N, C-alpha and C positions, 0 to 999 in steps of 0.2 A: 461798870468796871471794864477797863480796856484789856485786851488780851496781852499776855506777857510772852514775848519771844525770847527764848534762851540765847545765851552767848554762843552756844555750840551751833545753833541754826545759822546765825550770821557767819560764823567761821566756816561752816560747810559751804555756804553759797560763795564766800570769798575764795575758798580753796578750789572750787569747781571753776570759777572764773580765772583764777591764776593758772591752773593747769590747762584750761582751754586756750589761754593766751600763749603759753609756752608751746603747746602742740601746734597751734596755728603759726607761730613764729618759725618753728622748725620745718613744718610740712609745706606751707604756702610758698609759691614761687612769684606771686604778684606783689609788688612793693606796697600797694594800697592795702592788701590783705595783711601783709606783715605789719604795717603801721597800726591797723585796727587791733591786731594781736598784742602789740606792745601797749596800746591803750587799755586793753583788758587787764593786763598785768598791773598797770599803774592804778586802775580803778579798784582792783582787788586790794591793793595796799591801802588805798583811801578808805575802803570799808573797814579794814583792820584798825586804822587809826581811830575812826569814829567809834567803833564797837568797844575797843579797849578803853577809850576815854569814858564812854558812857557807863561801862560796868565796873571799871576799876577806880575811876576818879569822877564820880557823878557831878560833883560841884565845880569841877575845873573845866577849862576850855582849851587846854593845850593840844589835845588830839584834834579838835575841830580846826584850830589854827594850822596845824600841820597839814590837815586835809585840804584846807583852802589854799595854802601855799603850794601843795602838790598839784592841785587842779590848775593853778596859774602856770606853774612850770610845764605841766602837760600841754596846756593850750599853746604856749610858746614853742614847745618842741614839735607839736603837730603843725604849726604854721611853717616852721623852718623845713620840716620833712616834706610837706606838700610842695613848697617852693622848689626843693631839690628834685622831687619826683616830676614836677612840671618841666624842669630843665632837662631831665633825662628823657622824658617823652619827646621834647622838641628835637633832641639830637638823634634818638634811636627809633622814634615812632612806636615804641613798645616799652612797657614797664615791668617786664619779667626780670627776675634776678639772674637768670641764665645769660641774658644779653648784656649784662653790665661789663663783662670782660671786653666787649667791643670798645668801651670808652678809653681803654688803655692804648688801643691801636691808633 
């Protein structure tokens, strides 16, 4: 018999990931760390999609499709964000958010 993990356990892990991502987004000054924090938030929502699908609609796959779509959008968002960060690094030789004001000059 396989161990059963309750819905609350998944939601607690998802909430911890979400708030860690929000904290990192607010506190971090490095663009790469900010991007990783945004990815944590998106991953926590993916966990919620999968968990609610599994527990509320066990025979359906809508939550899994939303999760796969979200992962695809997240991958595209990451590729664009890394391209922007590389261009910022080429211009400023730094990827701190404090130095982004120099791009306006």
